C-alpha positions as CSV (number, residue, x, y, z in Angstrom):
1,M,79.3,130.9,91.6
2,S,77.2,128.2,93.3
3,T,73.4,128.0,92.9
4,N,72.8,129.5,96.3
5,T,74.8,132.7,95.7
6,I,74.3,135.7,93.5
7,S,76.3,138.8,92.7
8,F,74.7,141.9,94.1
9,T,74.2,143.9,90.9
10,A,71.1,145.5,89.4
11,D,71.4,143.4,86.3
12,A,71.6,140.2,88.4
13,F,68.5,141.2,90.4
14,K,66.5,142.0,87.2
15,A,67.5,138.8,85.5
16,H,66.8,136.5,88.4
17,P,63.5,134.6,88.1
18,R,60.7,135.5,90.6
19,P,58.4,133.1,92.3
20,R,54.7,133.4,91.4
21,V,52.2,134.7,94.0
22,G,51.7,132.1,96.7
23,E,55.0,130.2,95.9
24,K,57.9,130.0,98.4
25,P,60.3,133.0,98.2
26,I,63.8,132.4,96.7
27,T,66.7,133.3,99.0
28,R,70.3,133.7,97.7
29,R,73.5,134.7,99.6
30,R,75.9,137.3,98.3
31,D,79.1,136.2,96.5
32,G,81.9,136.9,98.9
33,A,79.8,138.2,101.8
34,R,77.9,135.2,103.3
35,H,76.0,137.2,105.9
36,Q,74.3,139.3,103.3
37,Q,71.4,137.8,101.4
38,V,68.6,138.7,99.0
39,T,65.1,137.2,99.0
40,F,63.0,137.3,95.8
41,Y,59.2,137.5,96.4
42,A,56.6,137.8,93.7
43,N,56.4,141.6,94.1
44,T,59.4,142.5,96.2
45,I,63.1,142.0,96.5
46,S,64.3,142.2,100.1
47,L,68.0,142.8,101.2
48,S,68.8,141.3,104.5
49,L,71.5,140.2,107.0
50,S,71.7,136.8,108.5
51,K,74.3,136.1,111.3
52,S,74.9,133.6,114.1
53,F,76.9,135.0,117.0
54,K,77.4,133.4,120.4
55,G,74.6,130.9,119.8
56,Q,72.1,133.5,118.8
57,R,70.6,133.8,115.3
58,F,70.1,137.3,113.8
59,N,67.9,137.8,110.7
60,Q,67.0,141.3,109.8
61,V,65.7,142.9,106.6
62,I,67.7,146.1,106.0
63,G,65.8,147.3,102.9
64,H,64.1,146.6,99.6
65,W,65.6,147.0,96.2
66,P,65.4,149.2,94.1
67,A,64.2,151.7,96.8
68,M,67.5,151.1,98.6
69,S,70.7,151.0,96.6
70,I,73.0,148.1,96.8
71,S,75.8,150.3,98.1
72,A,73.6,151.8,100.8
73,F,72.6,148.3,101.8
74,E,76.2,147.1,102.0
75,K,77.1,150.1,104.2
76,L,74.2,149.5,106.6
77,A,74.7,145.7,106.7
78,N,78.4,146.1,107.6
79,E,77.5,148.6,110.3
80,R,74.8,146.2,111.7
81,L,77.2,143.2,111.5
82,A,79.8,145.1,113.5
83,Q,77.2,146.1,116.1
84,I,76.1,142.4,116.4
85,E,79.7,141.3,116.9
86,Q,80.2,143.9,119.6
87,G,77.2,142.7,121.5
88,Y,74.7,145.5,120.9
89,Y,71.9,143.1,120.0
90,N,72.3,140.6,122.8
91,K,68.9,138.7,122.8
92,A,69.5,137.1,126.2
93,S,71.5,138.9,128.8
94,S,73.5,136.9,131.4
95,I,71.5,137.4,134.5
96,L,71.5,134.9,137.3
97,V,68.2,133.5,138.8
98,G,69.1,134.9,142.2
99,D,69.7,138.3,140.8
100,F,66.4,138.2,138.8
101,F,64.5,137.2,142.0
102,I,66.1,140.0,144.0
103,D,65.7,142.7,141.3
104,Y,62.3,141.8,139.9
105,V,60.3,139.5,142.2
106,L,61.0,140.9,145.7
107,P,60.2,144.6,145.0
108,M,56.6,143.7,144.0
């Protein structure tokens, strides 16, 4: 296990040191699932997904532990990852300047 990864277990989350209020949060990636990550804040532990796909960066908090179980997070993260890879969350659609002009500027 490298210093930037952590096993996603309740014991690992409880044992991990937390930053003090006002300090920078600590982010660790999951062992074996590099897109899943946990961020330790002074009062909160956030479970999130981080993925680059076709030149776009996706960062999304899925839930907070212990309110969300680790297995529920894993299920939602895998679903969201599949949706990103299928193009459901395309931040910039491929529209040509001419089409934009015809569709949005001329009708005004």
